[in-house]
MIDOSE-1310 file (N, C-alpha, C; in nm, 2 decimals, decimal comma, always signed):
residues 309
mtfl	+5,26/+8,19/-10,78/+5,26/+8,19/-10,58/+5,40/+8,17/-10,53; +5,48/+8,28/-10,46/+5,60/+8,26/-10,41/+5,58/+8,22/-10,30; +5,68/+8,08/-10,26/+5,66/+8,03/-10,07/+5,81/+8,11/-10,05; +5,78/+8,18/-9,89/+5,87/+8,20/-9,86/+5,92/+8,07/-9,73
psee	+6,07/+8,10/-9,72/+6,13/+8,01/-9,63/+6,08/+8,01/-9,50; +6,07/+7,88/-9,46/+5,99/+7,89/-9,31/+6,06/+7,90/-9,16; +6,05/+7,97/-9,08/+6,14/+7,95/-8,96/+6,12/+7,86/-8,90; +6,02/+7,81/-8,85/+5,91/+7,73/-8,78/+5,93/+7,55/-8,84
avhv	+5,94/+7,51/-8,77/+5,93/+7,35/-8,74/+5,81/+7,31/-8,87; +5,85/+7,21/-8,93/+5,79/+7,14/-9,01/+5,74/+6,97/-9,01; +5,63/+6,98/-9,02/+5,57/+6,83/-8,97/+5,50/+6,76/-9,11; +5,58/+6,68/-9,15/+5,53/+6,61/-9,28/+5,51/+6,45/-9,25
rapg	+5,42/+6,40/-9,30/+5,36/+6,26/-9,28/+5,37/+6,11/-9,40; +5,45/+6,05/-9,41/+5,42/+5,96/-9,50/+5,39/+5,79/-9,46; +5,35/+5,75/-9,58/+5,31/+5,59/-9,54/+5,40/+5,52/-9,58; +5,39/+5,43/-9,52/+5,42/+5,30/-9,56/+5,34/+5,20/-9,68
kinl	+5,38/+5,07/-9,73/+5,34/+5,02/-9,85/+5,34/+4,88/-9,82; +5,22/+4,82/-9,89/+5,23/+4,68/-9,93/+5,24/+4,70/-10,07; +5,34/+4,56/-10,09/+5,30/+4,51/-10,28/+5,16/+4,42/-10,27; +5,07/+4,43/-10,31/+4,99/+4,36/-10,35/+5,02/+4,26/-10,46
flhv	+5,14/+4,26/-10,54/+5,16/+4,19/-10,66/+5,31/+4,27/-10,66; +5,39/+4,14/-10,72/+5,53/+4,17/-10,76/+5,58/+4,06/-10,83; +5,62/+4,11/-10,98/+5,68/+4,01/-11,04/+5,80/+4,08/-11,09; +5,89/+4,00/-11,07/+6,07/+4,02/-11,15/+6,11/+3,98/-11,26
gdag	+6,16/+4,08/-11,30/+6,21/+4,04/-11,43/+6,38/+3,96/-11,36; +6,46/+3,90/-11,50/+6,59/+3,88/-11,47/+6,67/+4,05/-11,45; +6,82/+3,98/-11,33/+6,88/+4,10/-11,35/+7,00/+4,15/-11,48; +6,98/+4,25/-11,45/+7,03/+4,36/-11,62/+7,18/+4,30/-11,60
adgy	+7,22/+4,38/-11,70/+7,38/+4,39/-11,68/+7,43/+4,46/-11,58; +7,35/+4,53/-11,56/+7,39/+4,67/-11,42/+7,34/+4,60/-11,28; +7,33/+4,44/-11,27/+7,27/+4,41/-11,14/+7,13/+4,41/-11,12; +7,05/+4,50/-11,18/+6,91/+4,56/-11,11/+6,79/+4,50/-11,19
hdva	+6,69/+4,46/-11,15/+6,58/+4,39/-11,21/+6,51/+4,48/-11,25; +6,41/+4,42/-11,37/+6,28/+4,56/-11,37/+6,17/+4,46/-11,31; +6,09/+4,54/-11,24/+5,95/+4,46/-11,19/+5,85/+4,56/-11,24; +5,71/+4,44/-11,23/+5,60/+4,53/-11,24/+5,52/+4,53/-11,09
tafq	+5,50/+4,55/-11,04/+5,44/+4,58/-10,91/+5,30/+4,67/-10,86; +5,22/+4,61/-10,81/+5,12/+4,69/-10,74/+5,13/+4,74/-10,59; +5,16/+4,86/-10,55/+5,16/+4,96/-10,47/+5,02/+4,98/-10,43; +5,00/+4,93/-10,28/+4,91/+5,02/-10,17/+4,95/+5,08/-10,08
avsl	+4,93/+5,21/-10,04/+4,97/+5,26/-9,92/+4,90/+5,23/-9,81; +4,93/+5,22/-9,71/+4,84/+5,16/-9,58/+4,86/+5,24/-9,48; +4,78/+5,25/-9,39/+4,77/+5,36/-9,24/+4,90/+5,36/-9,16; +5,01/+5,33/-9,17/+5,11/+5,30/-9,06/+5,22/+5,42/-9,15
yedv	+5,25/+5,52/-9,05/+5,29/+5,61/-9,14/+5,45/+5,64/-9,03; +5,54/+5,71/-9,17/+5,69/+5,78/-9,08/+5,64/+5,91/-9,07; +5,72/+6,00/-8,94/+5,64/+6,14/-8,92/+5,80/+6,21/-8,93; +5,81/+6,32/-8,97/+5,95/+6,36/-8,98/+5,90/+6,49/-8,91
faqp	+5,98/+6,53/-8,86/+5,97/+6,70/-8,80/+6,13/+6,77/-8,83; +6,08/+6,88/-8,90/+6,23/+6,95/-8,99/+6,24/+7,11/-8,91; +6,35/+7,10/-8,87/+6,39/+7,25/-8,83/+6,51/+7,33/-8,90; +6,49/+7,47/-8,91/+6,60/+7,49/-8,99/+6,77/+7,50/-8,90
ddri	+6,84/+7,46/-8,98/+6,96/+7,46/-8,90/+7,12/+7,50/-9,01; +7,24/+7,46/-8,96/+7,32/+7,53/-9,04/+7,38/+7,39/-9,10; +7,33/+7,27/-9,11/+7,41/+7,15/-9,17/+7,26/+7,06/-9,16; +7,26/+6,97/-9,24/+7,20/+6,88/-9,30/+7,18/+6,70/-9,19
svsf	+7,14/+6,71/-9,05/+7,11/+6,57/-9,01/+6,99/+6,50/-8,94; +7,04/+6,41/-8,93/+6,95/+6,31/-8,85/+6,91/+6,28/-8,71; +6,79/+6,24/-8,71/+6,83/+6,17/-8,55/+6,65/+6,10/-8,57; +6,66/+5,99/-8,49/+6,54/+5,92/-8,44/+6,48/+5,88/-8,33
tgtm	+6,36/+5,85/-8,38/+6,32/+5,82/-8,24/+6,14/+5,71/-8,28; +6,09/+5,66/-8,18/+5,96/+5,54/-8,25/+5,88/+5,41/-8,18; +5,86/+5,38/-8,25/+5,80/+5,25/-8,18/+5,91/+5,10/-8,20; +6,01/+5,11/-8,24/+6,13/+5,03/-8,25/+6,24/+5,09/-8,24
dtsl	+6,29/+4,95/-8,26/+6,42/+5,03/-8,18/+6,53/+5,06/-8,26; +6,56/+5,18/-8,31/+6,61/+5,29/-8,41/+6,77/+5,27/-8,39; +6,83/+5,21/-8,30/+6,96/+5,22/-8,26/+7,09/+5,23/-8,39; +7,04/+5,10/-8,45/+7,17/+5,09/-8,55/+7,09/+5,14/-8,66
lptd	+7,03/+5,26/-8,66/+6,99/+5,26/-8,82/+7,15/+5,41/-8,80; +7,18/+5,42/-8,98/+7,29/+5,52/-8,96/+7,23/+5,65/-8,99; +7,27/+5,76/-8,97/+7,27/+5,87/-8,93/+7,36/+5,96/-9,02; +7,46/+5,91/-9,06/+7,56/+5,94/-9,16/+7,49/+5,98/-9,33
gsnl	+7,62/+6,03/-9,40/+7,55/+6,02/-9,53/+7,48/+5,92/-9,62; +7,52/+5,79/-9,54/+7,45/+5,68/-9,59/+7,28/+5,68/-9,61; +7,25/+5,75/-9,50/+7,12/+5,72/-9,43/+7,05/+5,81/-9,57; +6,92/+5,78/-9,59/+6,81/+5,78/-9,76/+6,74/+5,90/-9,68
avka	+6,77/+5,97/-9,57/+6,66/+6,05/-9,56/+6,76/+6,24/-9,59; +6,85/+6,19/-9,52/+7,00/+6,28/-9,54/+7,05/+6,29/-9,70; +7,04/+6,17/-9,80/+7,08/+6,14/-9,91/+6,94/+6,23/-10,01; +6,81/+6,23/-9,95/+6,74/+6,30/-9,95/+6,72/+6,46/-10,00
aklf	+6,75/+6,48/-9,85/+6,80/+6,62/-9,80/+6,93/+6,75/-9,89; +6,99/+6,61/-9,89/+7,12/+6,68/-10,02/+7,10/+6,67/-10,13; +7,05/+6,58/-10,19/+6,97/+6,61/-10,35/+6,91/+6,72/-10,37; +6,79/+6,73/-10,26/+6,74/+6,81/-10,33/+6,79/+6,99/-10,31
artt	+6,88/+7,00/-10,18/+6,93/+7,10/-10,16/+7,02/+7,13/-10,34; +7,11/+7,00/-10,40/+7,17/+7,08/-10,49/+7,11/+7,05/-10,57; +6,99/+7,03/-10,63/+6,91/+7,03/-10,75/+6,83/+7,18/-10,74; +6,83/+7,20/-10,61/+6,79/+7,36/-10,64/+6,86/+7,49/-10,59
gvta	+6,98/+7,39/-10,52/+7,07/+7,55/-10,52/+7,07/+7,61/-10,38; +6,99/+7,53/-10,29/+6,98/+7,59/-10,17/+7,09/+7,53/-10,12; +7,16/+7,66/-10,01/+7,29/+7,59/-9,93/+7,24/+7,61/-9,77; +7,09/+7,63/-9,75/+7,09/+7,62/-9,60/+7,11/+7,45/-9,58
girl	+7,10/+7,44/-9,39/+7,12/+7,29/-9,39/+6,96/+7,27/-9,33; +6,93/+7,17/-9,23/+6,76/+7,12/-9,18/+6,83/+7,00/-9,11; +6,75/+7,04/-8,97/+6,75/+6,92/-8,90/+6,60/+6,86/-8,90; +6,63/+6,69/-8,94/+6,55/+6,60/-8,96/+6,54/+6,52/-8,82
eiek	+6,41/+6,48/-8,75/+6,36/+6,43/-8,63/+6,26/+6,32/-8,71; +6,32/+6,20/-8,69/+6,18/+6,10/-8,75/+6,12/+6,01/-8,65; +6,02/+5,99/-8,61/+5,94/+5,93/-8,54/+5,93/+5,82/-8,67; +5,99/+5,70/-8,62/+5,96/+5,59/-8,72/+5,81/+5,51/-8,63
hvpi	+5,75/+5,46/-8,77/+5,64/+5,33/-8,69/+5,65/+5,24/-8,82; +5,67/+5,26/-8,96/+5,69/+5,12/-9,04/+5,84/+5,05/-8,97; +5,78/+4,88/-9,03/+5,87/+4,84/-8,93/+6,03/+4,87/-9,06; +6,17/+4,85/-8,97/+6,29/+4,88/-9,03/+6,35/+4,73/-9,13
aggm	+6,38/+4,79/-9,26/+6,41/+4,64/-9,33/+6,34/+4,56/-9,33; +6,18/+4,62/-9,34/+6,06/+4,50/-9,33/+6,02/+4,48/-9,44; +6,05/+4,54/-9,58/+5,96/+4,52/-9,71/+5,87/+4,62/-9,74; +5,84/+4,72/-9,59/+5,71/+4,82/-9,62/+5,76/+4,96/-9,66
gggs	+5,86/+4,99/-9,74/+5,94/+5,11/-9,77/+5,90/+5,17/-9,68; +5,98/+5,17/-9,54/+5,97/+5,28/-9,46/+6,05/+5,40/-9,49; +6,20/+5,34/-9,49/+6,31/+5,46/-9,56/+6,27/+5,56/-9,70; +6,19/+5,47/-9,74/+6,17/+5,56/-9,83/+6,04/+5,67/-9,86
adaa	+5,97/+5,58/-9,75/+5,88/+5,72/-9,66/+5,95/+5,82/-9,64; +6,03/+5,81/-9,57/+6,12/+5,90/-9,48/+6,18/+5,99/-9,61; +6,24/+5,94/-9,72/+6,32/+6,06/-9,83/+6,20/+6,11/-9,87; +6,08/+6,01/-9,85/+5,98/+6,10/-9,96/+5,91/+6,24/-9,86
atll	+5,95/+6,22/-9,74/+5,85/+6,31/-9,65/+6,03/+6,41/-9,62; +6,10/+6,40/-9,63/+6,22/+6,49/-9,64/+6,23/+6,58/-9,76; +6,19/+6,52/-9,85/+6,15/+6,61/-9,96/+6,08/+6,72/-9,98; +5,95/+6,70/-9,92/+5,84/+6,79/-9,87/+5,85/+6,88/-9,74
acda	+5,96/+6,80/-9,65/+5,99/+6,91/-9,57/+6,09/+7,00/-9,62; +6,18/+7,00/-9,71/+6,32/+7,07/-9,78/+6,23/+7,17/-9,84; +6,12/+7,12/-9,87/+6,05/+7,19/-9,98/+5,99/+7,32/-9,89; +5,91/+7,25/-9,80/+5,83/+7,37/-9,74/+5,92/+7,47/-9,60
lwgt	+6,03/+7,43/-9,58/+6,14/+7,43/-9,51/+6,23/+7,54/-9,56; +6,25/+7,58/-9,69/+6,33/+7,63/-9,79/+6,25/+7,74/-9,89; +6,12/+7,67/-9,88/+6,01/+7,78/-9,98/+6,06/+7,77/-10,08; +6,06/+7,65/-10,17/+6,15/+7,66/-10,33/+6,02/+7,60/-10,41
dlpk	+5,88/+7,58/-10,36/+5,79/+7,56/-10,38/+5,81/+7,50/-10,54; +5,88/+7,36/-10,53/+5,89/+7,25/-10,68/+5,74/+7,18/-10,72; +5,76/+7,22/-10,82/+5,61/+7,14/-10,88/+5,62/+6,98/-10,84; +5,51/+6,91/-10,88/+5,50/+6,80/-10,84/+5,61/+6,70/-10,91
daml	+5,60/+6,71/-11,06/+5,68/+6,62/-11,14/+5,86/+6,65/-11,09; +5,87/+6,79/-11,06/+5,99/+6,81/-11,06/+6,00/+6,73/-10,89; +5,93/+6,70/-10,83/+5,96/+6,60/-10,69/+6,00/+6,51/-10,75; +5,90/+6,43/-10,80/+5,92/+6,28/-10,84/+6,04/+6,26/-10,91
riaa	+6,09/+6,36/-11,00/+6,23/+6,33/-11,05/+6,30/+6,30/-10,94; +6,29/+6,40/-10,85/+6,40/+6,40/-10,76/+6,38/+6,25/-10,66; +6,27/+6,24/-10,64/+6,24/+6,08/-10,56/+6,28/+6,01/-10,62; +6,24/+5,98/-10,79/+6,34/+5,86/-10,87/+6,46/+5,81/-10,85
klga	+6,54/+5,94/-10,82/+6,68/+5,96/-10,81/+6,75/+5,87/-10,67; +6,67/+5,85/-10,56/+6,66/+5,80/-10,47/+6,67/+5,68/-10,41; +6,56/+5,61/-10,51/+6,54/+5,50/-10,48/+6,41/+5,44/-10,54; +6,33/+5,33/-10,57/+6,25/+5,26/-10,67/+6,12/+5,32/-10,55
dvpf	+6,10/+5,31/-10,45/+5,96/+5,31/-10,38/+5,93/+5,49/-10,32; +6,05/+5,54/-10,35/+6,06/+5,72/-10,29/+5,92/+5,76/-10,36; +5,96/+5,73/-10,52/+5,80/+5,81/-10,60/+5,65/+5,76/-10,54; +5,66/+5,63/-10,49/+5,52/+5,57/-10,46/+5,46/+5,68/-10,33
almg	+5,57/+5,69/-10,24/+5,55/+5,73/-10,12/+5,51/+5,88/-10,09; +5,58/+5,92/-10,22/+5,50/+6,07/-10,23/+5,35/+6,09/-10,35; +5,34/+5,97/-10,36/+5,22/+5,98/-10,46/+5,09/+5,91/-10,36; +5,14/+5,79/-10,29/+5,07/+5,73/-10,21/+4,92/+5,66/-10,29
gtai	+4,82/+5,67/-10,24/+4,73/+5,57/-10,30/+4,73/+5,46/-10,33; +4,70/+5,38/-10,47/+4,72/+5,26/-10,50/+4,75/+5,28/-10,68; +4,90/+5,23/-10,70/+4,96/+5,25/-10,84/+5,00/+5,11/-10,85; +5,06/+5,12/-11,00/+5,12/+5,02/-11,06/+5,26/+5,11/-11,10
gtgr	+5,34/+4,96/-11,02/+5,48/+5,07/-11,11/+5,54/+4,94/-11,20; +5,65/+5,02/-11,25/+5,69/+4,93/-11,40/+5,86/+4,99/-11,37; +5,91/+4,95/-11,46/+6,08/+4,99/-11,46/+6,15/+4,92/-11,35; +6,20/+4,98/-11,28/+6,26/+4,97/-11,12/+6,13/+5,00/-11,01
gdrl	+6,00/+5,02/-11,07/+5,94/+5,02/-10,98/+5,90/+5,20/-10,96; +5,96/+5,28/-11,02/+5,97/+5,40/-10,99/+5,85/+5,50/-11,12; +5,83/+5,39/-11,21/+5,76/+5,46/-11,32/+5,61/+5,43/-11,25; +5,52/+5,50/-11,28/+5,39/+5,52/-11,15/+5,26/+5,49/-11,23
spal	+5,18/+5,48/-11,25/+5,04/+5,49/-11,28/+4,94/+5,44/-11,20; +4,84/+5,56/-11,14/+4,73/+5,54/-11,07/+4,63/+5,42/-11,10; +4,65/+5,36/-10,99/+4,54/+5,23/-11,01/+4,39/+5,26/-11,01; +4,30/+5,26/-11,02/+4,12/+5,29/-11,03/+4,08/+5,16/-10,93
gtgr	+4,06/+5,21/-10,85/+4,03/+5,11/-10,71/+3,87/+5,18/-10,64; +3,82/+5,11/-10,58/+3,73/+5,17/-10,49/+3,72/+5,08/-10,37; +3,66/+5,17/-10,22/+3,67/+5,09/-10,11/+3,79/+5,10/-10,04; +3,73/+5,04/-9,94/+3,92/+5,06/-9,86/+3,91/+4,90/-9,82
fhwv	+4,04/+4,85/-9,79/+4,11/+4,72/-9,79/+4,19/+4,71/-9,67; +4,19/+4,60/-9,57/+4,20/+4,62/-9,45/+4,30/+4,51/-9,43; +4,37/+4,52/-9,34/+4,51/+4,42/-9,35/+4,55/+4,40/-9,21; +4,60/+4,30/-9,18/+4,70/+4,28/-9,05/+4,82/+4,25/-9,07
lava	+4,92/+4,31/-9,04/+5,08/+4,28/-9,07/+5,13/+4,24/-8,94; +5,23/+4,14/-9,00/+5,24/+4,06/-8,89/+5,43/+4,08/-8,90; +5,45/+4,18/-8,79/+5,57/+4,25/-8,79/+5,70/+4,13/-8,70; +5,76/+4,14/-8,80/+5,91/+4,07/-8,72/+6,03/+4,12/-8,66
dfgl	+6,08/+4,06/-8,57/+6,17/+4,13/-8,51/+6,29/+4,13/-8,54; +6,29/+4,07/-8,70/+6,42/+4,06/-8,78/+6,40/+4,16/-8,91; +6,52/+4,17/-8,96/+6,50/+4,25/-9,09/+6,57/+4,13/-9,21; +6,55/+4,17/-9,32/+6,63/+4,11/-9,44/+6,66/+4,23/-9,55
stpa	+6,76/+4,20/-9,62/+6,82/+4,29/-9,69/+6,76/+4,26/-9,83; +6,72/+4,41/-9,88/+6,62/+4,37/-9,98/+6,75/+4,33/-10,08; +6,87/+4,37/-10,11/+6,95/+4,29/-10,19/+7,00/+4,17/-10,20; +6,97/+4,13/-10,05/+7,00/+3,98/-10,03/+6,88/+3,91/-10,09
vyre	+6,78/+3,95/-10,03/+6,65/+3,88/-10,15/+6,64/+3,84/-10,24; +6,69/+3,95/-10,33/+6,70/+3,96/-10,49/+6,81/+3,85/-10,50; +6,95/+3,89/-10,48/+7,02/+3,74/-10,50/+6,99/+3,65/-10,46; +6,90/+3,58/-10,39/+6,84/+3,45/-10,36/+6,79/+3,43/-10,44
ldvl	+6,68/+3,52/-10,47/+6,58/+3,50/-10,61/+6,66/+3,42/-10,74; +6,76/+3,51/-10,75/+6,82/+3,49/-10,85/+6,90/+3,37/-10,88; +6,96/+3,32/-10,74/+7,00/+3,17/-10,74/+6,88/+3,08/-10,72; +6,77/+3,06/-10,64/+6,63/+2,99/-10,66/+6,60/+2,98/-10,84
raer	+6,68/+3,06/-10,92/+6,61/+3,07/-11,06/+6,68/+2,97/-11,15; +6,82/+3,00/-11,08/+6,96/+2,94/-11,15/+6,93/+2,78/-11,14; +6,89/+2,76/-11,00/+6,90/+2,62/-10,99/+6,76/+2,55/-11,05; +6,69/+2,61/-11,07/+6,53/+2,57/-11,13/+6,53/+2,54/-11,31
rrga	+6,61/+2,62/-11,37/+6,59/+2,62/-11,49/+6,71/+2,65/-11,54; +6,73/+2,61/-11,67/+6,87/+2,63/-11,74/+6,86/+2,74/-11,86; +6,89/+2,90/-11,78/+6,93/+2,95/-11,91/+6,81/+3,04/-11,98; +6,68/+2,96/-11,95/+6,54/+3,04/-11,97/+6,49/+3,16/-11,93
pvst	+6,54/+3,27/-11,98/+6,49/+3,42/-11,98/+6,37/+3,43/-11,90; +6,33/+3,52/-11,82/+6,19/+3,55/-11,77/+6,14/+3,65/-11,84; +6,08/+3,65/-11,89/+5,97/+3,75/-11,98/+5,96/+3,83/-11,92; +5,91/+3,96/-11,94/+5,87/+4,09/-11,93/+5,78/+4,13/-11,80
psvd	+5,79/+4,14/-11,72/+5,70/+4,11/-11,58/+5,58/+4,19/-11,64; +5,45/+4,18/-11,59/+5,34/+4,27/-11,55/+5,24/+4,22/-11,48; +5,14/+4,34/-11,43/+5,06/+4,33/-11,32/+4,92/+4,26/-11,37; +4,91/+4,12/-11,31/+4,84/+4,07/-11,36/+4,66/+4,14/-11,35
aavl	+4,59/+4,13/-11,51/+4,48/+4,21/-11,50/+4,39/+4,18/-11,34; +4,39/+4,04/-11,32/+4,26/+4,00/-11,18/+4,34/+4,09/-11,09; +4,45/+4,15/-11,07/+4,48/+4,23/-10,96/+4,38/+4,37/-11,04; +4,42/+4,43/-11,09/+4,33/+4,56/-11,15/+4,16/+4,55/-11,15
qalr	+4,18/+4,39/-11,16/+4,00/+4,40/-11,17/+3,91/+4,39/-11,04; +4,00/+4,31/-10,93/+3,97/+4,32/-10,80/+3,98/+4,46/-10,73; +4,13/+4,57/-10,78/+4,09/+4,68/-10,71/+3,96/+4,76/-10,74; +3,95/+4,75/-10,87/+3,81/+4,84/-10,92/+3,69/+4,79/-10,88
agdp	+3,67/+4,63/-10,82/+3,57/+4,62/-10,78/+3,53/+4,64/-10,63; +3,66/+4,67/-10,58/+3,68/+4,69/-10,44/+3,70/+4,59/-10,36; +3,65/+4,46/-10,41/+3,67/+4,29/-10,37/+3,77/+4,23/-10,31; +3,78/+4,23/-10,19/+3,84/+4,19/-10,11/+3,92/+4,03/-10,14
arla	+3,83/+3,96/-10,15/+3,80/+3,81/-10,16/+3,86/+3,79/-10,30; +3,83/+3,90/-10,38/+3,90/+3,84/-10,54/+4,04/+3,88/-10,56; +4,07/+4,01/-10,44/+4,19/+4,07/-10,45/+4,27/+3,95/-10,38; +4,23/+3,87/-10,28/+4,32/+3,79/-10,20/+4,36/+3,62/-10,28
eald	+4,23/+3,63/-10,42/+4,30/+3,52/-10,49/+4,43/+3,57/-10,62; +4,43/+3,73/-10,62/+4,54/+3,74/-10,70/+4,68/+3,83/-10,67; +4,70/+3,80/-10,52/+4,81/+3,80/-10,49/+4,91/+3,72/-10,48; +5,05/+3,81/-10,52/+5,16/+3,74/-10,57/+5,27/+3,80/-10,57
ndlq	+5,41/+3,74/-10,47/+5,51/+3,79/-10,49/+5,63/+3,72/-10,53; +5,71/+3,73/-10,65/+5,81/+3,67/-10,70/+5,94/+3,65/-10,57; +5,92/+3,74/-10,49/+6,05/+3,76/-10,39/+6,04/+3,67/-10,28; +5,87/+3,60/-10,23/+5,85/+3,54/-10,10/+5,93/+3,42/-10,12
aaai	+5,92/+3,36/-10,22/+6,01/+3,21/-10,22/+6,13/+3,22/-10,16; +6,22/+3,34/-10,24/+6,34/+3,39/-10,17/+6,33/+3,41/-10,02; +6,27/+3,51/-9,98/+6,24/+3,57/-9,83/+6,24/+3,45/-9,75; +6,14/+3,32/-9,79/+6,13/+3,21/-9,74/+6,22/+3,15/-9,71
rlap	+6,29/+3,14/-9,80/+6,42/+3,09/-9,83/+6,52/+3,14/-9,70; +6,52/+3,20/-9,68/+6,61/+3,28/-9,58/+6,58/+3,31/-9,46; +6,44/+3,30/-9,46/+6,41/+3,31/-9,34/+6,26/+3,18/-9,31; +6,30/+3,06/-9,32/+6,19/+2,97/-9,32/+6,04/+3,02/-9,20
glad	+6,12/+3,03/-9,16/+5,99/+3,09/-9,04/+5,83/+3,14/-9,09; +5,91/+3,18/-9,21/+5,78/+3,30/-9,28/+5,73/+3,19/-9,32; +5,73/+3,07/-9,38/+5,59/+3,00/-9,42/+5,48/+2,96/-9,32; +5,55/+2,94/-9,19/+5,46/+2,88/-9,10/+5,36/+3,00/-9,08
lidl	+5,44/+3,11/-9,07/+5,38/+3,23/-9,05/+5,21/+3,28/-9,10; +5,26/+3,24/-9,25/+5,15/+3,27/-9,39/+5,04/+3,16/-9,28; +5,11/+3,00/-9,30/+5,01/+2,93/-9,27/+4,94/+3,00/-9,16; +4,96/+2,98/-9,03/+4,93/+3,04/-8,89/+4,83/+3,14/-8,96
geqa	+4,81/+3,27/-9,02/+4,75/+3,34/-9,00/+4,59/+3,33/-9,12; +4,69/+3,25/-9,21/+4,54/+3,19/-9,29/+4,43/+3,10/-9,26; +4,50/+2,99/-9,11/+4,44/+2,94/-9,06/+4,28/+3,04/-8,94; +4,42/+3,11/-8,91/+4,34/+3,22/-8,80/+4,23/+3,28/-8,87
gala	+4,22/+3,28/-9,01/+4,13/+3,36/-9,04/+4,12/+3,45/-9,18; +4,27/+3,46/-9,19/+4,28/+3,56/-9,31/+4,23/+3,50/-9,45; +4,17/+3,58/-9,52/+4,15/+3,56/-9,65/+4,31/+3,48/-9,78; +4,41/+3,61/-9,70/+4,53/+3,54/-9,78/+4,62/+3,65/-9,70
givs	+4,80/+3,54/-9,77/+4,87/+3,62/-9,60/+4,97/+3,63/-9,75; +5,08/+3,76/-9,80/+5,14/+3,80/-9,86/+5,33/+3,84/-9,79; +5,39/+3,80/-9,81/+5,58/+3,88/-9,79/+5,51/+3,98/-9,90; +5,52/+4,13/-9,77/+5,56/+4,25/-9,88/+5,66/+4,29/-9,95
gsgp	+5,67/+4,33/-10,03/+5,81/+4,34/-10,09/+5,94/+4,24/-10,07; +6,01/+4,28/-10,05/+6,13/+4,18/-9,94/+6,16/+4,14/-9,84; +6,04/+4,12/-9,74/+6,04/+4,10/-9,63/+6,08/+4,14/-9,52; +6,11/+4,16/-9,40/+6,01/+4,00/-9,39/+5,87/+4,03/-9,32
tvaf	+5,81/+4,17/-9,31/+5,67/+4,17/-9,29/+5,58/+4,09/-9,37; +5,47/+4,05/-9,29/+5,34/+3,93/-9,40/+5,25/+4,01/-9,38; +5,19/+4,05/-9,47/+5,04/+4,16/-9,52/+4,97/+4,05/-9,52; +4,85/+4,03/-9,41/+4,74/+3,92/-9,43/+4,58/+4,01/-9,46
lted	+4,55/+4,01/-9,55/+4,45/+4,03/-9,65/+4,31/+4,01/-9,57; +4,16/+4,08/-9,52/+4,10/+4,00/-9,46/+3,97/+4,08/-9,51; +3,87/+4,02/-9,44/+3,69/+4,09/-9,54/+3,63/+4,21/-9,50; +3,72/+4,20/-9,35/+3,66/+4,38/-9,32/+3,75/+4,41/-9,18
sdsa	+3,72/+4,49/-9,17/+3,77/+4,58/-9,02/+3,73/+4,50/-8,90; +3,61/+4,39/-8,91/+3,61/+4,32/-8,83/+3,69/+4,22/-8,81; +3,69/+4,14/-8,90/+3,77/+4,03/-8,94/+3,93/+4,06/-8,89; +3,97/+4,20/-8,96/+4,12/+4,17/-8,94/+4,12/+4,23/-8,78
ialq	+4,02/+4,25/-8,67/+4,09/+4,27/-8,53/+4,05/+4,15/-8,48; +4,02/+4,07/-8,53/+3,98/+3,93/-8,47/+4,08/+3,87/-8,53; +4,17/+3,92/-8,64/+4,29/+3,83/-8,68/+4,40/+3,88/-8,59; +4,42/+4,03/-8,58/+4,52/+4,08/-8,52/+4,48/+4,02/-8,30
isls	+4,38/+3,99/-8,27/+4,37/+3,94/-8,16/+4,45/+3,83/-8,17; +4,40/+3,74/-8,24/+4,49/+3,58/-8,26/+4,61/+3,55/-8,30; +4,69/+3,67/-8,38/+4,82/+3,68/-8,38/+4,89/+3,72/-8,27; +4,87/+3,79/-8,20/+4,91/+3,91/-8,07/+4,87/+3,81/-7,96
aarl	+4,79/+3,71/-7,98/+4,73/+3,55/-7,84/+4,90/+3,49/-7,89; +4,95/+3,48/-8,02/+5,05/+3,39/-8,05/+5,18/+3,46/-8,01; +5,16/+3,57/-7,96/+5,29/+3,60/-7,88/+5,37/+3,73/-8,03; +5,27/+3,72/-8,11/+5,34/+3,78/-8,26/+5,29/+3,93/-8,26
talh	+5,38/+4,05/-8,31/+5,34/+4,16/-8,33/+5,24/+4,20/-8,42; +5,13/+4,22/-8,42/+5,00/+4,23/-8,54/+4,97/+4,39/-8,54; +4,95/+4,45/-8,66/+4,92/+4,56/-8,63/+4,77/+4,55/-8,78; +4,68/+4,67/-8,72/+4,56/+4,66/-8,81/+4,59/+4,78/-8,86
vhgp	+4,57/+4,77/-9,02/+4,63/+4,89/-9,06/+4,48/+4,90/-9,23; +4,51/+5,01/-9,29/+4,38/+5,03/-9,39/+4,47/+5,08/-9,49; +4,41/+5,07/-9,60/+4,47/+5,12/-9,73/+4,33/+5,13/-9,85; +4,32/+5,20/-9,92/+4,46/+5,26/-10,01/+4,47/+5,41/-9,90
vhga	+4,57/+5,51/-9,84/+4,57/+5,59/-9,81/+4,69/+5,73/-9,87; +4,65/+5,88/-9,84/+4,73/+5,99/-9,88/+4,89/+5,91/-9,93; +4,92/+6,01/-9,98/+5,13/+5,98/-9,98/+5,14/+6,07/-9,92; +5,26/+6,11/-9,91/+5,36/+6,23/-9,81/+5,28/+6,35/-9,80
rvml	+5,25/+6,40/-9,69/+5,21/+6,51/-9,70/+5,27/+6,63/-9,59; +5,21/+6,72/-9,60/+5,28/+6,87/-9,53/+5,16/+6,83/-9,36; +5,18/+6,86/-9,28/+5,07/+6,87/-9,16/+5,05/+6,96/-9,08; +4,91/+7,02/-9,10/+4,93/+7,18/-9,04/+4,93/+7,12/-8,90
p	+4,95/+7,23/-8,81/+5,02/+7,23/-8,68/+4,85/+7,23/-8,61
């Protein structure tokens, strides 16, 4: 089947993610760390609107301050469009207008969602009709979280987090996100993890990371209480060292009724798992009363997809 280039705007929506589990290996010679993680896509989305243009450009709107986001070639969505064009031999341009709702530098993969949505937008706008495997290969070159933003659902990621396998699961999990009014640099959090480990041990290497079987069992059972016991993130201590208030925030949420709280990815967003929708709403109200930005989301949800008009 041949797809023709579109002359109309394309709308693609991609989800943010929570790391239910994240274990990190030691830094390799290239400075990167192997990880083993369990991703879950949640119902907080980035919306990318794309139109034909004579060059590749990006602009931002949304529910947060986007004024400091780069719009030059360093932006991940711009990188995604340029890489897609090079890979497919397309010489056309694209104008990207991104409506952001996922916290910026918040550990929820908002930039990766933008990149994944951009890849689908380019494919739809330029009529290239790339197969899924080819799209995932391009995504993996852009960053560890980009393939998962394409895939969605719940998945296990290994290597840099870009080698994905779907995780069997049942039911819906309800989360309350406590969104910080600041960001944390992912490289800075990983560096802090290395410092913490150097302080606590004498050269003993960290074993190859793997996802605990308890996480997979809780997902298969659709049991939030069991999943709460299995939540774990090696980066949490490093994020708390850089932003000590996160420890108090986790305590506050758990005292207010959350089954468990965890820093998502490199933070500073804290994700609180709750028993059900009613419990999530009650927790959201409690955190909002404490003058925190709290959002009720659920997962798993689909990955990036083109939205019909």
